[in-house]
N, C-alpha and C positions, 0 to 999 in steps of 0.2 A: 514696876513702873505705874503710878497713877495713868485713872482713864479721866479725859477735861471733862466736866461740865455739858453736855451739849447745847445749854440756853447760852453757854461761855461764849462758845461756838458761831451757834446765829448772832449772838450780838455782833460780834468780831465780821462776821462775813458779809452781815444785812443791819449796820447798822442805823438806827432811826433816831432821830431829832425831833423835839417836842414844836407840837404849833403854838404858833402865836399869835397867831391873827384874832377876827371875830369869830366866835362861834357859831357854827351852822355844819349840821351836817355833811350836806355835800361838799364845803371848805377840808372839813376833816379825813375824807371820803377822796377828794380831787390832792392832800397834801401828801399822803399817803402812793397814791399813783406818781407822784410828781418826786417820792423819795425814789421810791422802785424803779420809775424809768431812768433815775443819775447813779444809782447804780449799778443799771447795766447797762450804762454808759461806760463807765466804767471799767467795769470787766471786757467792753469789745475793743476798747481803745489799746488794755491793756494787750488782749491776744494780739491785737493788730500793730503793733508796737513792740512784741514781742514774735511776730513774725508766725506767725497760728494761723491767724484771717489774711487774708488779701484784702488790701484797699477798698475792690470794687466789695464784696462781702461785709466789709464792716460799715460801709455809707450804706450799701440795702438793708441791713439786720435796722441801721439807725435809724433809716429812712419806716422802717414798720415802726419800731417803737412812737418813731415821733409822731405818727397817722394814727394808735393806738392812742395817747395821750392827748391829741386835739378830737378826736372822739367821745375820750374821758370829760373835759370841758366839756364838751358839746351836750351830754345827754345828762350832765350833772347843773348846767343852766349857769356855768360859773361866766360872771362880768358879765350876764345878762339882767337889767335894770326890771325886776321882780313886782317894783310898786304901779299899783295899778291907782 
């Protein structure tokens, strides 16, 4: 039996999409954070649907992730008019 390439496994478990927006470093970082948020939400909802997490636990975990994403947006100044 051959051992699968770890890079293929990571690409399967943690898929990343290209960024098509206006190029700015903070936009790229936020896009990566947003993709990670979506991936974690998928895992949490699958665990809850499969009975491995209670509804309350899933809600609390999603709430924490949402706060982290909002904090990231604020720190990166996404959506703030930067023109002086």
